[in-house]
C-alpha positions as a Markdown table, in Angstrom:
| # | Residue | x | y | z |
|---|---|---|---|---|
| 1 | Unk | -17.5 | 30.7 | 18.1 |
| 2 | Unk | -18.1 | 34.3 | 17.2 |
| 3 | Unk | -14.9 | 36.3 | 17.5 |
| 4 | Unk | -14.2 | 40.0 | 17.8 |
| 5 | Unk | -11.3 | 41.7 | 16.1 |
| 6 | Unk | -9.3 | 41.9 | 19.3 |
| 7 | Unk | -9.6 | 38.2 | 20.2 |
| 8 | Unk | -6.6 | 35.9 | 19.8 |
| 9 | Unk | -7.5 | 33.2 | 17.3 |
| 10 | Unk | -4.6 | 31.1 | 18.5 |
| 11 | Unk | -6.7 | 30.3 | 21.6 |
| 12 | Unk | -8.8 | 27.9 | 19.6 |
| 13 | Unk | -5.8 | 25.9 | 18.4 |
| 14 | Unk | -4.4 | 25.9 | 21.9 |
| 15 | Unk | -7.6 | 24.5 | 23.5 |
| 16 | Unk | -8.4 | 22.1 | 20.6 |
| 17 | Unk | -6.5 | 19.5 | 18.5 |
| 18 | Unk | -5.5 | 20.5 | 15.0 |
| 19 | Unk | -8.4 | 18.6 | 13.3 |
| 20 | Unk | -10.9 | 20.0 | 15.8 |
| 21 | Unk | -9.5 | 23.5 | 15.4 |
| 22 | Unk | -9.8 | 23.3 | 11.7 |
| 23 | Unk | -13.4 | 22.3 | 11.9 |
| 24 | Unk | -14.1 | 25.1 | 14.4 |
| 25 | Unk | -12.3 | 27.7 | 12.4 |
| 26 | Unk | -14.4 | 26.8 | 9.4 |
| 27 | Unk | -17.5 | 28.0 | 11.3 |
| 28 | Unk | -15.9 | 31.3 | 12.5 |
| 29 | Unk | -16.9 | 34.6 | 11.0 |
| 30 | Unk | -13.5 | 36.2 | 10.2 |
| 31 | Unk | -13.5 | 40.0 | 10.4 |
| 32 | Unk | -12.5 | 41.9 | 7.3 |
| 33 | Unk | -8.7 | 42.3 | 7.0 |
| 34 | Unk | -8.0 | 39.1 | 9.0 |
| 35 | Unk | -6.9 | 35.7 | 7.7 |
| 36 | Unk | -6.5 | 32.5 | 9.6 |
| 37 | Unk | -4.4 | 29.6 | 8.3 |
| 38 | Unk | -2.6 | 26.6 | 10.0 |
| 39 | Unk | 1.1 | 26.9 | 10.6 |
| 40 | Unk | 3.9 | 25.5 | 12.7 |
| 41 | Unk | 3.8 | 21.8 | 13.5 |
| 42 | Unk | 0.5 | 21.2 | 11.7 |
| 43 | Unk | 1.9 | 22.7 | 8.5 |
| 44 | Unk | 5.1 | 20.6 | 8.8 |
| 45 | Unk | 3.1 | 17.4 | 9.2 |
| 46 | Unk | 0.9 | 18.1 | 6.2 |
| 47 | Unk | 4.0 | 18.9 | 4.0 |
| 48 | Unk | 5.7 | 15.7 | 5.2 |
| 49 | Unk | 2.6 | 13.6 | 4.4 |
| 50 | Unk | 2.4 | 15.1 | 0.9 |
| 51 | Unk | 6.1 | 14.2 | 0.4 |
| 52 | Unk | 5.5 | 10.7 | 1.6 |
| 53 | Unk | 2.6 | 10.2 | -0.9 |
| 54 | Unk | 4.9 | 11.3 | -3.7 |
| 55 | Unk | 7.6 | 8.8 | -2.5 |
| 56 | Unk | 5.0 | 6.0 | -2.5 |
| 57 | Unk | 3.9 | 7.0 | -6.0 |
| 58 | Unk | 7.5 | 7.1 | -7.2 |
| 59 | Unk | 8.2 | 3.7 | -5.7 |
| 60 | Unk | 5.2 | 2.2 | -7.5 |
| 61 | Unk | 6.4 | 3.6 | -10.8 |
| 62 | Unk | 9.9 | 2.3 | -10.3 |
| 63 | Unk | 8.6 | -1.2 | -9.3 |
| 64 | Unk | 6.5 | -1.3 | -12.4 |
| 65 | Unk | 9.4 | -0.3 | -14.7 |
| 66 | Unk | 11.7 | -2.9 | -13.1 |
| 67 | Unk | 9.1 | -5.6 | -13.7 |
| 68 | Unk | 8.7 | -4.5 | -17.3 |
| 69 | Unk | 12.4 | -5.0 | -17.8 |
| 70 | Unk | 12.3 | -8.4 | -16.1 |
| 71 | Unk | 9.2 | -9.8 | -17.8 |
| 72 | Unk | 9.9 | -8.0 | -21.0 |
| 73 | Unk | 6.2 | -7.3 | -21.2 |
| 74 | Unk | 3.8 | -4.6 | -20.2 |
| 75 | Unk | 0.9 | -6.9 | -19.4 |
| 76 | Unk | 2.4 | -9.2 | -16.8 |
| 77 | Unk | 3.7 | -6.4 | -14.5 |
| 78 | Unk | 0.3 | -4.7 | -14.9 |
| 79 | Unk | -1.4 | -7.8 | -13.4 |
| 80 | Unk | 1.1 | -8.0 | -10.6 |
| 81 | Unk | 0.6 | -4.3 | -9.7 |
| 82 | Unk | -3.0 | -5.1 | -8.7 |
| 83 | Unk | -1.6 | -6.6 | -5.5 |
| 84 | Unk | -0.5 | -3.2 | -4.3 |
| 85 | Unk | -4.1 | -1.8 | -4.0 |
| 86 | Unk | -5.0 | -5.0 | -2.2 |
| 87 | Unk | -2.2 | -4.5 | 0.2 |
| 88 | Unk | -3.1 | -0.8 | 0.8 |
| 89 | Unk | -6.7 | -1.8 | 1.5 |
| 90 | Unk | -5.5 | -4.4 | 4.1 |
| 91 | Unk | -3.2 | -1.9 | 5.7 |
| 92 | Unk | -6.1 | 0.6 | 6.1 |
| 93 | Unk | -8.4 | -2.1 | 7.5 |
| 94 | Unk | -5.7 | -3.0 | 10.0 |
| 95 | Unk | -5.4 | 0.6 | 11.2 |
| 96 | Unk | -9.2 | 0.8 | 11.4 |
| 97 | Unk | -9.6 | -2.5 | 13.4 |
| 98 | Unk | -6.8 | -1.6 | 15.8 |
| 99 | Unk | -7.9 | 2.0 | 16.3 |
| 100 | Unk | -4.6 | 3.3 | 15.1 |
| 101 | Unk | -4.3 | 6.7 | 13.5 |
| 102 | Unk | -2.9 | 7.3 | 10.1 |
| 103 | Unk | 0.5 | 8.9 | 10.8 |
| 104 | Unk | 3.9 | 9.3 | 9.2 |
| 105 | Unk | 5.1 | 6.0 | 10.6 |
| 106 | Unk | 2.0 | 4.3 | 9.2 |
| 107 | Unk | 2.7 | 5.9 | 5.8 |
| 108 | Unk | 6.2 | 4.4 | 6.0 |
| 109 | Unk | 4.4 | 1.0 | 6.3 |
| 110 | Unk | 2.6 | 1.6 | 3.0 |
| 111 | Unk | 5.9 | 2.5 | 1.4 |
| 112 | Unk | 7.3 | -0.8 | 2.7 |
| 113 | Unk | 4.2 | -2.7 | 1.5 |
| 114 | Unk | 4.5 | -1.4 | -2.1 |
| 115 | Unk | 7.9 | -3.2 | -2.5 |
| 116 | Unk | 7.2 | -6.3 | -0.5 |
| 117 | Unk | 3.7 | -7.4 | -1.5 |
| 118 | Unk | 4.5 | -7.6 | -5.3 |
| 119 | Unk | 6.7 | -10.6 | -4.5 |
| 120 | Unk | 3.8 | -13.0 | -4.3 |
| 121 | Unk | 2.4 | -11.8 | -7.6 |
| 122 | Unk | 5.7 | -12.0 | -9.4 |
| 123 | Unk | 6.2 | -15.6 | -8.2 |
| 124 | Unk | 2.8 | -16.7 | -9.4 |
| 125 | Unk | 2.7 | -14.9 | -12.7 |
| 126 | Unk | 6.3 | -15.9 | -13.7 |
| 127 | Unk | 5.5 | -19.6 | -13.0 |
| 128 | Unk | 2.3 | -19.4 | -15.0 |
| 129 | Unk | 4.2 | -17.9 | -18.0 |
| 130 | Unk | 6.9 | -20.6 | -17.8 |
| 131 | Unk | 4.2 | -23.3 | -17.8 |
| 132 | Unk | 2.5 | -21.8 | -20.8 |
| 133 | Unk | 5.7 | -21.4 | -22.7 |
| 134 | Unk | 6.3 | -25.1 | -22.1 |
| 135 | Unk | 3.1 | -25.9 | -23.9 |
| 136 | Unk | 0.5 | -26.1 | -21.1 |
| 137 | Unk | -2.9 | -24.5 | -21.6 |
| 138 | Unk | -3.8 | -21.4 | -19.7 |
| 139 | Unk | -6.3 | -22.9 | -17.3 |
| 140 | Unk | -4.1 | -25.8 | -16.5 |
| 141 | Unk | -1.1 | -23.5 | -15.9 |
| 142 | Unk | -3.2 | -21.3 | -13.5 |
| 143 | Unk | -4.4 | -24.3 | -11.5 |
| 144 | Unk | -0.9 | -25.9 | -11.3 |
| 145 | Unk | 0.8 | -22.6 | -10.4 |
| 146 | Unk | -1.8 | -22.1 | -7.6 |
| 147 | Unk | -1.1 | -25.6 | -6.2 |
| 148 | Unk | 2.7 | -25.4 | -6.6 |
| 149 | Unk | 3.3 | -21.8 | -5.4 |
| 150 | Unk | 0.8 | -21.8 | -2.6 |
| 151 | Unk | 3.3 | -23.0 | 0.0 |
| 152 | Unk | 6.2 | -20.6 | -1.0 |
| 153 | Unk | 3.8 | -17.7 | -1.1 |
| 154 | Unk | 2.3 | -18.5 | 2.4 |
| 155 | Unk | 5.7 | -19.1 | 3.9 |
| 156 | Unk | 7.1 | -15.8 | 2.6 |
| 157 | Unk | 4.2 | -13.9 | 4.0 |
| 158 | Unk | 4.1 | -15.7 | 7.3 |
| 159 | Unk | 7.8 | -15.2 | 8.0 |
| 160 | Unk | 7.4 | -11.4 | 7.5 |
| 161 | Unk | 4.2 | -11.3 | 9.5 |
| 162 | Unk | 5.7 | -13.3 | 12.4 |
| 163 | Unk | 8.9 | -11.2 | 12.3 |
| 164 | Unk | 6.8 | -8.0 | 12.8 |
| 165 | Unk | 4.4 | -9.4 | 15.3 |
| 166 | Unk | 6.3 | -8.3 | 18.4 |
| 167 | Unk | 6.6 | -4.8 | 17.0 |
| 168 | Unk | 2.9 | -4.7 | 16.2 |
| 169 | Unk | 2.1 | -5.7 | 19.8 |
| 170 | Unk | 4.2 | -2.8 | 21.1 |
| 171 | Unk | 6.6 | -5.1 | 22.9 |
| 172 | Unk | 10.0 | -3.7 | 23.8 |
| 173 | Unk | 11.5 | -0.3 | 24.4 |
| 174 | Unk | 10.5 | 2.3 | 21.8 |
| 175 | Unk | 8.1 | -0.2 | 20.0 |
| 176 | Unk | 5.2 | 2.1 | 20.4 |
| 177 | Unk | 6.7 | 4.6 | 18.0 |
| 178 | Unk | 7.0 | 2.1 | 15.1 |
| 179 | Unk | 3.9 | 0.1 | 16.0 |
| 180 | Unk | 1.8 | 1.6 | 13.2 |
| 181 | Unk | 4.4 | 0.6 | 10.6 |
| 182 | Unk | 4.1 | -3.1 | 11.7 |
| 183 | Unk | 0.3 | -3.0 | 11.9 |
| 184 | Unk | 0.1 | -1.6 | 8.3 |
| 185 | Unk | 2.6 | -4.1 | 7.0 |
| 186 | Unk | 1.0 | -7.1 | 8.7 |
| 187 | Unk | -2.5 | -6.1 | 7.7 |
| 188 | Unk | -1.5 | -5.4 | 4.1 |
| 189 | Unk | 0.5 | -8.6 | 3.7 |
| 190 | Unk | -2.2 | -10.8 | 5.2 |
| 191 | Unk | -5.0 | -9.3 | 3.2 |
| 192 | Unk | -3.1 | -9.2 | -0.1 |
| 193 | Unk | -1.7 | -12.7 | 0.2 |
| 194 | Unk | -5.1 | -14.3 | 0.7 |
| 195 | Unk | -6.7 | -12.3 | -2.2 |
| 196 | Unk | -3.7 | -12.7 | -4.5 |
| 197 | Unk | -4.5 | -16.4 | -4.8 |
| 198 | Unk | -7.9 | -15.5 | -6.2 |
| 199 | Unk | -7.7 | -12.1 | -7.8 |
| 200 | Unk | -4.4 | -12.5 | -9.7 |
| 201 | Unk | -5.5 | -15.7 | -11.5 |
| 202 | Unk | -8.8 | -14.1 | -12.5 |
| 203 | Unk | -7.0 | -11.0 | -13.8 |
| 204 | Unk | -4.5 | -13.2 | -15.7 |
| 205 | Unk | -7.3 | -15.1 | -17.3 |
| 206 | Unk | -9.0 | -11.8 | -18.4 |
| 207 | Unk | -6.0 | -10.0 | -19.8 |
| 208 | Unk | -4.1 | -13.0 | -21.3 |
| 209 | Unk | -6.4 | -14.3 | -24.1 |
| 210 | Unk | -3.8 | -15.0 | -26.8 |
| 211 | Unk | -1.5 | -18.0 | -26.8 |
| 212 | Unk | 1.9 | -17.3 | -25.3 |
| 213 | Unk | 4.9 | -17.7 | -27.5 |
| 214 | Unk | 8.7 | -17.3 | -27.2 |
| 215 | Unk | 10.0 | -14.0 | -28.3 |
| 216 | Unk | 11.9 | -15.6 | -31.1 |
| 217 | Unk | 8.7 | -17.2 | -32.4 |
| 218 | Unk | 6.9 | -13.9 | -32.3 |
| 219 | Unk | 9.6 | -12.1 | -34.2 |
| 220 | Unk | 9.6 | -14.8 | -36.9 |
């Protein structure tokens, strides 16, 4: 579009969606003395998305600090935190496969995932640490933990996935509004649960090279 000084720029936004309007306005020659910027509903949505990203970041930091206090270590929580990127990747893939747009409700799903998906990693890493403290070698502890904790990890993930399945299918009154949240949560849990059983043991092996001792023995 080539616009004159007396043309109403708002016509572009009226006839096009916000994303299309932004692309079209980028190609417009703006006359001297005029400025064009998004406002109204689009500005509110962008601000809300930015606030949601900050909330997710704050949630991740709080989760890490809580695990540090629980494990009394900086390394074990760091390994568990790798499940969060896996979950976010699964959530994005779920949105892509279902053709669902990334919205505020979908962002809430990522916020939920950041607190739920670490449970599997905590269960696995904590059990491996207990086995090693009882004298088992690292590789034996990883194999035994994988066999022993496989069922609880799968059951925990499946109960959550099945509980959200009706919401993800859009069944029931008002389900369409929260459907993206369920899609993100299910996709993230499914993807992260499967990869946690492979990625977390590998990361544990890479980062834990020294023998594990009780805190009393380390201080002595």
